[in-house]
C-alpha positions as CSV (number, residue, x, y, z in Angstrom):
1,M,32.0,0.4,-1.2
2,L,29.9,-0.1,1.9
3,L,30.5,-3.2,3.9
4,R,27.7,-5.2,4.9
5,N,29.3,-6.4,8.1
6,S,32.4,-6.4,10.0
7,P,35.4,-7.8,8.0
8,H,36.5,-9.8,10.9
9,K,33.2,-11.6,11.1
10,D,33.1,-12.0,7.4
11,H,36.4,-13.9,7.4
12,K,36.0,-15.9,10.6
13,K,33.5,-18.2,9.2
14,S,33.6,-18.5,5.6
15,S,33.5,-21.2,3.1
16,P,34.0,-21.0,-0.7
17,L,31.0,-20.3,-2.8
18,K,30.8,-22.9,-5.6
19,S,28.6,-22.9,-8.6
20,Q,26.2,-25.9,-9.3
21,G,26.6,-25.1,-13.0
22,I,22.9,-25.0,-13.4
23,I,22.9,-21.4,-14.8
24,K,23.9,-21.7,-18.5
25,D,24.0,-17.9,-19.5
26,S,26.0,-16.9,-16.5
27,P,27.2,-13.5,-17.7
28,T,23.5,-12.1,-17.7
29,E,22.8,-13.5,-14.4
30,R,25.8,-12.2,-12.3
31,C,24.9,-10.4,-9.1
32,C,23.9,-6.8,-9.2
33,Y,22.5,-6.3,-5.8
34,T,25.0,-4.1,-4.0
35,D,25.9,-3.4,-0.4
36,A,24.2,-0.2,-0.8
37,L,21.0,-1.9,-1.9
38,I,21.3,-4.4,1.0
39,D,21.3,-1.5,3.4
40,R,17.8,-0.6,2.3
41,I,16.3,-4.0,3.3
42,R,18.5,-4.7,6.3
43,H,15.6,-4.0,8.7
44,C,13.7,-6.9,7.1
45,F,16.1,-9.4,8.9
46,P,17.2,-9.9,12.6
47,A,19.6,-7.2,13.9
48,D,22.4,-9.8,14.0
49,T,22.2,-11.0,10.6
50,V,25.6,-11.1,8.7
51,F,25.6,-10.4,4.9
52,K,28.3,-11.4,2.7
53,S,30.0,-8.6,1.0
54,F,28.9,-7.8,-2.7
55,S,30.7,-9.7,-5.4
56,P,29.8,-8.9,-9.1
57,I,31.0,-12.5,-10.1
58,A,28.5,-14.2,-7.9
59,L,25.8,-16.4,-9.3
60,S,22.5,-17.3,-7.7
61,D,23.3,-21.0,-7.8
62,F,26.4,-20.8,-5.7
63,I,26.2,-23.1,-2.7
64,S,27.9,-23.1,0.6
65,D,27.7,-24.7,4.0
66,T,28.1,-21.1,5.4
67,W,26.1,-18.9,3.1
68,V,22.6,-19.1,1.7
69,A,21.2,-17.0,-1.2
70,F,18.1,-14.9,-1.0
71,P,16.2,-13.1,-3.7
72,A,15.5,-9.5,-3.4
73,T,11.9,-9.9,-4.6
74,P,10.1,-10.9,-1.4
75,F,11.6,-8.1,0.6
76,S,10.7,-5.6,-2.0
77,I,6.8,-6.5,-1.8
78,G,6.7,-6.5,2.0
79,Y,8.1,-9.7,3.4
80,S,10.5,-9.8,6.5
81,Y,12.5,-12.9,7.5
82,P,11.7,-15.3,9.0
83,F,8.9,-15.8,6.6
84,P,5.3,-16.5,7.9
85,A,4.0,-20.1,8.4
86,F,2.2,-20.4,5.2
87,T,5.0,-19.1,3.0
88,Q,7.6,-21.3,4.8
89,S,5.3,-24.4,4.5
90,F,5.5,-24.0,0.6
91,F,9.2,-24.3,0.6
92,S,9.4,-26.9,3.2
93,L,7.0,-29.0,1.2
94,T,8.6,-28.5,-2.2
95,G,12.0,-28.5,-1.2
96,I,13.1,-25.7,-3.5
97,S,15.5,-23.0,-2.3
98,Y,14.3,-19.4,-1.9
99,I,16.3,-18.3,-5.0
100,Q,14.5,-20.8,-7.2
101,A,11.1,-19.3,-6.9
102,M,10.3,-16.9,-9.7
103,P,8.7,-13.6,-8.6
104,M,5.2,-14.8,-9.5
105,I,5.5,-17.3,-6.6
106,W,6.4,-14.8,-4.0
107,R,3.4,-12.5,-5.2
108,V,0.9,-15.4,-4.9
109,L,2.3,-16.5,-1.4
110,Y,2.0,-13.0,-0.2
111,T,-1.4,-12.5,-1.3
112,F,-2.5,-15.9,0.4
113,K,-0.7,-14.6,3.6
114,R,-2.9,-11.5,3.4
115,I,-6.1,-13.3,2.9
116,I,-5.3,-15.6,5.8
117,E,-4.7,-12.7,8.1
118,Q,-7.5,-10.4,6.9
119,K,-10.3,-12.9,6.0
120,G,-9.7,-15.7,8.6
121,I,-9.6,-18.3,6.0
122,D,-7.2,-21.1,7.1
123,L,-5.6,-21.9,3.6
124,G,-2.8,-24.5,3.6
125,M,-0.9,-26.4,1.1
126,A,-3.8,-28.7,0.1
127,E,-5.9,-25.6,-0.9
128,L,-3.0,-24.1,-2.8
129,A,-2.4,-27.5,-4.6
130,E,-6.1,-27.5,-5.6
131,L,-5.8,-24.0,-7.2
132,Y,-2.2,-24.3,-8.8
133,D,0.1,-26.6,-10.4
134,L,3.9,-26.2,-9.7
135,T,5.9,-26.1,-12.9
136,S,9.5,-25.6,-13.8
137,F,10.6,-22.9,-16.2
138,G,14.2,-23.1,-17.3
139,S,17.3,-23.5,-15.2
140,Y,15.2,-25.3,-12.4
141,R,13.3,-22.1,-11.5
142,Y,9.7,-22.6,-10.8
143,L,6.4,-20.8,-11.0
144,L,2.8,-21.6,-10.1
145,K,0.6,-22.3,-13.1
146,R,-3.3,-21.9,-13.0
147,K,-5.3,-25.2,-13.5
148,A,-6.3,-25.9,-17.1
149,G,-9.6,-24.2,-17.9
150,E,-9.7,-22.1,-14.7
151,D,-9.3,-18.5,-14.1
152,H,-6.3,-17.0,-12.2
153,P,-6.7,-17.8,-8.6
154,V,-4.8,-14.5,-7.7
155,F,-4.9,-11.6,-10.1
156,K,-2.0,-9.1,-11.0
157,V,0.7,-11.5,-10.2
158,T,2.3,-12.0,-13.7
159,K,4.0,-8.6,-14.1
160,N,7.5,-8.7,-15.7
161,D,10.5,-8.2,-13.4
162,T,13.5,-6.7,-15.3
163,N,16.8,-8.2,-13.9
164,W,15.1,-10.2,-11.2
165,K,17.6,-13.0,-11.6
166,R,20.4,-10.5,-10.9
167,R,19.1,-9.3,-7.6
168,F,20.1,-11.7,-4.8
169,F,22.5,-11.7,-2.0
170,F,24.0,-14.0,0.6
171,V,23.3,-14.3,4.2
172,R,25.4,-16.3,6.8
173,R,23.4,-19.3,7.8
174,D,24.1,-19.3,11.6
175,T,23.0,-15.7,12.1
176,I,19.4,-16.2,11.1
177,P,16.6,-18.4,12.5
178,Y,16.4,-21.9,10.7
179,G,19.5,-20.9,8.4
180,K,21.3,-24.2,9.0
181,D,18.2,-26.1,7.9
182,L,17.7,-24.2,4.6
183,P,18.8,-26.3,1.4
184,K,22.3,-26.3,0.5
185,E,21.6,-27.1,-3.3
186,W,19.0,-26.2,-5.7
187,A,16.3,-28.9,-6.1
188,T,16.7,-30.5,-9.5
189,H,14.2,-33.3,-9.2
190,A,10.6,-33.4,-10.3
191,I,8.5,-31.6,-7.7
192,S,4.7,-32.0,-7.5
193,I,2.1,-30.9,-4.8
194,A,-0.6,-32.7,-6.6
195,H,-0.7,-35.6,-4.2
196,L,-2.3,-33.4,-1.5
197,K,-5.9,-34.4,-1.3
198,L,-8.7,-32.2,-0.1
199,T,-10.8,-33.0,2.8
200,P,-14.4,-31.8,2.9
201,A,-13.4,-28.9,5.2
202,A,-10.6,-27.9,2.9
203,R,-12.8,-27.9,-0.1
204,E,-15.2,-25.5,1.6
205,R,-12.2,-23.3,2.2
206,V,-11.3,-23.3,-1.4
207,L,-14.8,-22.3,-2.4
208,A,-14.7,-19.6,0.2
209,F,-11.6,-18.3,-1.5
210,K,-13.0,-18.3,-4.9
211,K,-16.1,-16.2,-3.6
212,L,-13.9,-13.5,-2.5
213,D,-14.0,-10.2,-4.2
214,P,-11.6,-9.9,-7.2
215,E,-10.1,-6.9,-5.5
216,V,-9.2,-9.0,-2.4
217,R,-7.9,-11.7,-4.4
218,S,-5.4,-9.4,-6.3
219,F,-1.8,-8.8,-5.5
220,Q,-1.3,-5.6,-3.7
221,V,1.4,-4.2,-1.7
222,I,1.6,-0.9,0.3
223,V,4.6,1.1,-0.4
224,Q,5.5,3.5,2.5
225,D,8.2,5.4,0.5
226,S,6.2,7.5,-1.9
227,Q,9.5,9.1,-3.3
228,E,10.8,5.9,-4.4
229,V,7.3,5.2,-6.1
230,S,7.5,8.2,-8.2
231,S,11.1,7.7,-8.9
232,A,10.0,4.2,-10.2
233,S,7.7,5.6,-12.7
234,A,10.1,8.2,-14.0
235,T,12.7,5.7,-14.4
236,M,10.6,3.3,-16.3
237,S,9.3,6.0,-18.7
238,S,13.0,7.1,-19.4
239,A,13.8,3.6,-20.3
240,G,11.2,3.6,-23.0
241,K,8.4,1.8,-21.3
242,S,4.8,2.4,-22.1
243,A,2.5,4.4,-19.8
244,K,0.9,1.2,-18.6
245,S,4.4,-0.2,-17.7
246,A,5.1,2.9,-15.8
247,K,1.9,2.6,-13.8
248,S,2.8,-1.0,-12.8
249,A,6.4,0.1,-11.9
250,S,4.9,2.8,-9.5
251,K,3.0,0.0,-7.7
252,F,5.4,-2.8,-7.5
253,G,8.8,-1.9,-8.8
254,I,10.6,-0.4,-6.0
255,D,13.6,-2.8,-6.0
256,D,14.9,-1.9,-9.4
257,L,18.6,-0.8,-9.3
258,A,17.9,2.2,-11.6
259,N,15.1,3.3,-9.5
260,V,17.3,3.3,-6.4
261,K,19.7,5.5,-8.1
262,S,17.2,7.8,-9.4
263,S,15.7,8.2,-6.1
264,R,19.1,9.0,-4.4
265,R,19.8,11.6,-7.2
266,K,16.4,13.2,-6.4
267,T,17.0,13.4,-3.0
268,S,20.5,15.2,-3.5
269,A,18.9,17.7,-5.8
270,A,16.2,18.5,-3.3
271,S,18.5,18.9,-0.4
272,P,19.9,22.3,0.5
273,S,23.3,20.7,1.0
274,A,23.4,19.7,-2.6
275,S,24.2,23.1,-3.8
276,A,27.1,23.8,-1.1
277,P,30.0,22.7,-3.4
278,K,28.8,25.1,-6.3
279,A,29.5,28.3,-4.6
280,P,33.4,27.9,-4.5
281,I,33.5,26.6,-8.2
282,R,32.0,29.9,-9.3
283,G,35.2,32.0,-8.6
284,K,35.7,31.6,-5.0
285,G,38.5,29.1,-5.3
286,K,40.5,30.3,-2.3
287,K,37.7,29.0,-0.2
288,R,37.9,25.6,-1.2
289,K,40.2,24.5,1.5
290,T,37.7,25.6,4.3
291,S,35.9,22.9,6.4
292,E,32.7,23.6,4.6
293,D,34.0,22.9,1.2
294,L,35.8,19.8,2.4
295,H,32.4,18.6,3.9
296,G,31.0,18.8,0.4
297,F,33.6,16.7,-1.2
298,P,31.9,13.4,-0.2
299,L,28.8,14.7,-1.9
300,L,30.8,15.1,-5.2
301,R,32.0,11.8,-5.0
302,Q,28.6,10.5,-4.3
303,Q,27.2,12.1,-7.3
304,F,29.8,10.8,-9.5
305,L,29.1,7.2,-8.2
306,D,25.4,7.9,-8.8
307,Y,26.0,8.9,-12.4
308,V,28.2,5.8,-12.9
309,N,25.7,3.4,-11.3
310,E,22.9,5.0,-13.5
311,K,24.7,4.2,-16.6
312,L,25.3,0.6,-15.3
313,A,21.6,0.4,-14.7
314,E,20.9,1.4,-18.3
315,I,23.1,-1.6,-19.4
316,E,21.2,-3.9,-16.9
317,T,17.8,-2.6,-18.2
318,Y,19.0,-3.6,-21.8
319,L,20.0,-7.0,-20.5
320,G,16.8,-7.3,-18.7
321,H,14.9,-7.2,-22.0
322,V,15.7,-10.9,-22.6
323,E,14.4,-11.8,-19.0
324,D,11.2,-10.0,-19.9
325,Q,10.8,-12.1,-22.9
326,E,11.2,-15.2,-20.8
327,S,8.5,-14.0,-18.3
328,Q,6.1,-13.2,-21.2
329,I,6.5,-16.9,-22.3
330,A,5.9,-18.1,-18.7
331,D,2.8,-15.9,-18.6
332,L,1.5,-17.7,-21.8
333,Q,2.3,-21.0,-20.4
């Protein structure tokens, strides 16, 4: 297993993680975001960031004075830490932890950020409160709900995310900006942003937002790794998803565990070195002890691990069907 940081650093400043007992169905929400996966988004954090080693028994509501939980969702759609001012203002205002925000919230905030940057509309929390209500959806997780009788302010944000509750990781607070100020517990009290009142200028900004082309107001993310995109589509199809779901996965679902393993397997198959261990197996056993064959040994081990992880991913996909149902209920609400 890959280590996220030096063992000495990991144990030097450590405090026990303790569950708040908020998550009721804990077996289906244990962490599945491994050290190998964290290496794929390490570049989204400052270089000196220390990540806690993967633990399959960790829950996202674990609290600690030393460690803080992050969801994988924002980093799979294009965010880097520290988050931009608009996004951080939302969490500062509401007081909820990053891990409490459902994927839909991250997509909305990301779209607002893009519109602020590209269209020059100075949107803030008052404008957001005019367009959305913040509501709880089980186990003190939150989503943004459109106003009654209004169209969705941001389109294409209600996609289902299989296993999103299990994709999280811990970062040492004193190695990231503002880490010591991040919440140490989940917010469990009633939260509202309706008290924010619009000024005449803010109302003009809301109107300008609503006049934007629907395509501009739609969630969109540019995926740089095209191989992962095609892999995502293939994995979703093999899991029995419809063609429409596969299309959505190719656009958004690059952070799925099964997708990662499928992409890695595809890379191995395409690599010339992937066929190197096969030559001695076909009757040239005496050459197995050469340096060339020994170099292929880690590849065999990796292929075995990929196979095991793929089977685990299938199990996680099955468990994720329950979460799909919850997300569909949230969309209806």
